[in-house]
GUDRENTI-961724 format. One line per field, with one value per residue: x negated, y negated, z of N, C-alpha, C in turn. Coordinates in nm, 2 decimals, padded with zeros to 4 digits. Layout:
BEGIN
n_xx	(X; ...)
n_yy	(Y; ...)
n_zz	(Z; ...)
ca_xx	(X; ...)
ca_yy	(Y; ...)
ca_zz	(Z; ...)
c_xx	(X; ...)
c_yy	(Y; ...)
c_zz	(Z; ...)
//
This chain:
BEGIN
n_xx	(-00.08; -00.05; -00.22; -00.07; -00.09; -00.21; -00.08; -00.27; -00.47; -00.75; -00.77; -00.82; -00.92; -00.66; -00.63; -00.71; -00.54; -00.44; -00.68; -00.76; -00.55; -00.58; -00.83; -00.78; -00.59; -00.76; -00.91; -00.75; -00.51; -00.15; 00.07; 00.30; 00.66; 00.71; 00.47; 00.46; 00.66; 00.55; 00.34; 00.49; 00.61; 00.38; 00.29; 00.51; 00.48; 00.22; 00.28; 00.46; 00.30; 00.11; 00.27; 00.35; 00.10; 00.02; 00.21; 00.16; -00.11; -00.19; -00.42; -00.62; -00.52; -00.55; -00.81; -00.79; -00.60; -00.74; -00.95; -00.80; -00.71; -00.95; -01.03; -00.85; -00.91; -01.17; -01.13; -00.99; -01.18; -01.39; -01.29; -01.29; -01.44; -01.44; -01.32; -00.97; -00.69; -00.38; -00.15; -00.27; -00.38; -00.14; -00.04; -00.24; -00.22; 00.03; -00.02; -00.22; -00.05; 00.11; -00.08; -00.16; 00.08; 00.09; -00.14; -00.06; 00.15; 00.01; -00.13; 00.08; 00.17; -00.06; -00.08; 00.15; 00.08)
n_yy	(00.12; -00.22; -00.49; -00.77; -01.12; -01.32; -01.56; -01.68; -01.93; -02.15; -02.48; -02.78; -02.93; -03.08; -02.90; -02.65; -02.45; -02.35; -02.26; -02.06; -01.87; -01.79; -01.67; -01.45; -01.31; -01.24; -01.07; -00.85; -00.87; -00.93; -01.18; -01.32; -01.38; -01.57; -01.71; -01.81; -01.99; -02.16; -02.27; -02.41; -02.60; -02.73; -02.85; -03.02; -03.19; -03.30; -03.45; -03.63; -03.76; -03.88; -04.06; -04.23; -04.32; -04.46; -04.66; -04.80; -04.87; -05.01; -05.11; -04.93; -04.69; -04.58; -04.48; -04.29; -04.11; -04.02; -03.89; -03.68; -03.54; -03.46; -03.29; -03.08; -02.99; -02.90; -02.69; -02.51; -02.46; -02.34; -02.10; -01.75; -01.56; -01.30; -00.98; -00.93; -00.74; -00.69; -00.77; -00.93; -01.13; -01.24; -01.35; -01.53; -01.70; -01.81; -01.97; -02.14; -02.27; -02.43; -02.60; -02.73; -02.86; -03.03; -03.19; -03.31; -03.46; -03.64; -03.77; -03.90; -04.07; -04.22; -04.35; -04.51; -04.71)
n_zz	(00.00; -00.08; 00.07; 00.23; 00.16; 00.42; 00.66; 00.80; 00.78; 00.76; 00.88; 00.68; 00.38; 00.17; -00.03; 00.05; 00.12; -00.12; -00.23; -00.05; -00.06; -00.33; -00.32; -00.15; -00.30; -00.52; -00.38; -00.36; -00.22; -00.19; -00.31; -00.11; -00.08; 00.11; 00.13; -00.13; -00.11; 00.07; -00.08; -00.27; -00.10; -00.01; -00.24; -00.29; -00.06; -00.11; -00.34; -00.24; -00.05; -00.22; -00.36; -00.15; -00.06; -00.29; -00.30; -00.06; -00.08; -00.34; -00.46; -00.42; -00.51; -00.77; -00.77; -00.57; -00.68; -00.90; -00.77; -00.65; -00.87; -00.98; -00.77; -00.79; -01.05; -01.01; -00.83; -00.99; -01.19; -01.04; -00.95; -00.89; -01.15; -01.21; -01.33; -01.31; -01.20; -01.38; -01.22; -01.03; -01.19; -01.28; -01.04; -00.97; -01.19; -01.14; -00.92; -01.03; -01.22; -01.05; -00.95; -01.18; -01.25; -01.03; -01.08; -01.32; -01.23; -01.07; -01.27; -01.41; -01.21; -01.18; -01.43; -01.41; -01.25)
ca_xx	(00.00; -00.13; -00.22; -00.01; -00.17; -00.17; -00.06; -00.38; -00.56; -00.81; -00.73; -00.93; -00.87; -00.53; -00.62; -00.77; -00.43; -00.44; -00.81; -00.76; -00.46; -00.64; -00.94; -00.72; -00.54; -00.87; -00.97; -00.66; -00.39; -00.04; 00.13; 00.44; 00.76; 00.69; 00.35; 00.50; 00.74; 00.45; 00.27; 00.58; 00.63; 00.26; 00.29; 00.60; 00.42; 00.12; 00.34; 00.52; 00.19; 00.05; 00.36; 00.34; -00.03; 00.02; 00.29; 00.10; -00.25; -00.19; -00.55; -00.71; -00.44; -00.60; -00.93; -00.73; -00.54; -00.85; -01.01; -00.71; -00.71; -01.08; -01.03; -00.77; -00.99; -01.29; -01.07; -00.95; -01.30; -01.47; -01.23; -01.37; -01.43; -01.44; -01.20; -00.86; -00.58; -00.27; -00.07; -00.35; -00.39; -00.01; -00.03; -00.33; -00.17; 00.14; -00.09; -00.27; 00.06; 00.15; -00.18; -00.16; 00.19; 00.05; -00.23; 00.02; 00.22; -00.09; -00.16; 00.19; 00.17; -00.18; -00.04; 00.25; 00.02)
ca_yy	(00.00; -00.35; -00.58; -00.90; -01.24; -01.36; -01.70; -01.73; -02.00; -02.25; -02.62; -02.84; -03.03; -03.05; -02.79; -02.53; -02.35; -02.29; -02.18; -01.94; -01.77; -01.74; -01.58; -01.33; -01.24; -01.18; -00.96; -00.74; -00.90; -00.97; -01.31; -01.29; -01.48; -01.68; -01.79; -01.88; -02.11; -02.25; -02.34; -02.50; -02.71; -02.80; -02.93; -03.13; -03.28; -03.37; -03.55; -03.74; -03.83; -03.96; -04.17; -04.32; -04.39; -04.56; -04.78; -04.88; -04.91; -05.01; -05.14; -04.81; -04.58; -04.52; -04.40; -04.18; -04.02; -03.96; -03.79; -03.57; -03.47; -03.39; -03.18; -02.97; -02.93; -02.83; -02.57; -02.42; -02.42; -02.26; -01.98; -01.63; -01.53; -01.15; -00.91; -00.91; -00.66; -00.78; -00.83; -01.03; -01.24; -01.31; -01.43; -01.65; -01.79; -01.89; -02.08; -02.24; -02.35; -02.52; -02.70; -02.81; -02.95; -03.14; -03.27; -03.39; -03.56; -03.74; -03.85; -03.99; -04.18; -04.31; -04.43; -04.60; -04.82)
ca_zz	(00.00; -00.09; 00.19; 00.20; 00.20; 00.55; 00.68; 00.89; 00.70; 00.83; 00.84; 00.60; 00.28; 00.12; -00.13; 00.11; 00.12; -00.26; -00.25; 00.04; -00.12; -00.45; -00.28; -00.09; -00.41; -00.59; -00.30; -00.36; -00.15; -00.27; -00.28; -00.06; -00.11; 00.21; 00.09; -00.25; -00.07; 00.14; -00.18; -00.32; 00.00; 00.00; -00.36; -00.26; 00.04; -00.17; -00.43; -00.16; 00.01; -00.32; -00.39; -00.04; -00.07; -00.41; -00.27; 00.05; -00.12; -00.48; -00.51; -00.41; -00.55; -00.89; -00.73; -00.49; -00.77; -00.98; -00.68; -00.63; -01.00; -00.98; -00.67; -00.85; -01.16; -00.95; -00.77; -01.10; -01.25; -00.95; -00.90; -00.93; -01.29; -01.23; -01.39; -01.22; -01.24; -01.44; -01.12; -00.97; -01.29; -01.28; -00.92; -00.98; -01.29; -01.08; -00.84; -01.12; -01.28; -00.95; -00.94; -01.30; -01.23; -00.94; -01.15; -01.42; -01.15; -01.03; -01.39; -01.44; -01.11; -01.21; -01.54; -01.37; -01.17)
c_xx	(-00.09; -00.11; -00.15; -00.10; -00.12; -00.15; -00.17; -00.48; -00.62; -00.77; -00.85; -00.87; -00.73; -00.52; -00.68; -00.66; -00.43; -00.57; -00.81; -00.67; -00.52; -00.75; -00.88; -00.66; -00.65; -00.93; -00.87; -00.53; -00.28; 00.02; 00.27; 00.53; 00.74; 00.58; 00.38; 00.58; 00.65; 00.38; 00.36; 00.60; 00.50; 00.25; 00.39; 00.54; 00.31; 00.17; 00.39; 00.41; 00.13; 00.14; 00.35; 00.21; -00.03; 00.10; 00.23; -00.04; -00.26; -00.33; -00.64; -00.64; -00.50; -00.72; -00.88; -00.68; -00.64; -00.92; -00.93; -00.71; -00.84; -01.09; -00.96; -00.85; -01.11; -01.24; -01.05; -01.08; -01.38; -01.41; -01.30; -01.34; -01.43; -01.31; -01.10; -00.76; -00.47; -00.19; -00.14; -00.36; -00.26; 00.00; -00.12; -00.28; -00.06; 00.08; -00.15; -00.17; 00.10; 00.05; -00.19; -00.04; 00.16; -00.04; -00.16; 00.10; 00.13; -00.12; -00.05; 00.19; 00.05; -00.14; 00.07; 00.20; -00.03)
c_yy	(-00.12; -00.43; -00.72; -01.01; -01.29; -01.51; -01.76; -01.80; -02.12; -02.39; -02.68; -02.94; -02.99; -02.93; -02.66; -02.42; -02.27; -02.20; -02.05; -01.83; -01.71; -01.64; -01.45; -01.25; -01.17; -01.07; -00.84; -00.76; -00.94; -01.10; -01.28; -01.41; -01.60; -01.77; -01.87; -02.00; -02.21; -02.33; -02.44; -02.62; -02.79; -02.90; -03.05; -03.24; -03.36; -03.48; -03.66; -03.82; -03.93; -04.08; -04.28; -04.40; -04.50; -04.68; -04.86; -04.93; -04.92; -05.04; -05.02; -04.68; -04.51; -04.43; -04.28; -04.07; -03.95; -03.85; -03.67; -03.48; -03.39; -03.28; -03.06; -02.91; -02.85; -02.70; -02.47; -02.37; -02.32; -02.13; -01.86; -01.59; -01.38; -01.10; -00.89; -00.81; -00.75; -00.84; -00.95; -01.16; -01.32; -01.40; -01.55; -01.75; -01.87; -02.00; -02.19; -02.33; -02.46; -02.64; -02.79; -02.91; -03.06; -03.24; -03.36; -03.49; -03.68; -03.83; -03.94; -04.10; -04.27; -04.40; -04.53; -04.72; -04.93)
c_zz	(00.00; 00.04; 00.15; 00.24; 00.33; 00.56; 00.76; 00.80; 00.78; 00.79; 00.76; 00.51; 00.24; 00.03; -00.08; 00.10; -00.02; -00.27; -00.17; -00.01; -00.24; -00.42; -00.23; -00.20; -00.49; -00.52; -00.29; -00.28; -00.24; -00.22; -00.23; -00.09; -00.02; 00.17; -00.04; -00.21; 00.00; 00.03; -00.25; -00.23; 00.00; -00.12; -00.34; -00.17; -00.02; -00.27; -00.35; -00.10; -00.10; -00.36; -00.27; -00.04; -00.18; -00.37; -00.16; 00.01; -00.27; -00.54; -00.51; -00.47; -00.67; -00.86; -00.65; -00.58; -00.86; -00.89; -00.66; -00.76; -01.01; -00.89; -00.73; -00.97; -01.11; -00.89; -00.88; -01.17; -01.17; -00.90; -00.96; -01.07; -01.31; -01.28; -01.28; -01.28; -01.29; -01.33; -01.05; -01.06; -01.29; -01.16; -00.92; -01.08; -01.23; -00.99; -00.93; -01.19; -01.18; -00.94; -01.06; -01.30; -01.14; -01.00; -01.25; -01.34; -01.11; -01.15; -01.42; -01.34; -01.14; -01.32; -01.51; -01.29; -01.25)
//
């Protein structure tokens, strides 16, 4: 039986949750529905945080949004490149899709400034 991805993740940057879950999946764990919702909620929180930051700090918002987009790109580029099983690839792809949607949101917000 496959090991489920645990909710025991260390605190750190806003993108550590994504990174930790991707590493666990690459190590053979399965993405649970609960963690899928956690990822969804994290994306929603990050979008809301970006909107608030942009409204409160319009002068610094463009730099902030560029840093966020760079962090996402770095995470996607640095993920493990080894061969994954189809189910693992599917789960990693789902996480990557969320990150790319978040990156696109940051780009739209950046362009609106």
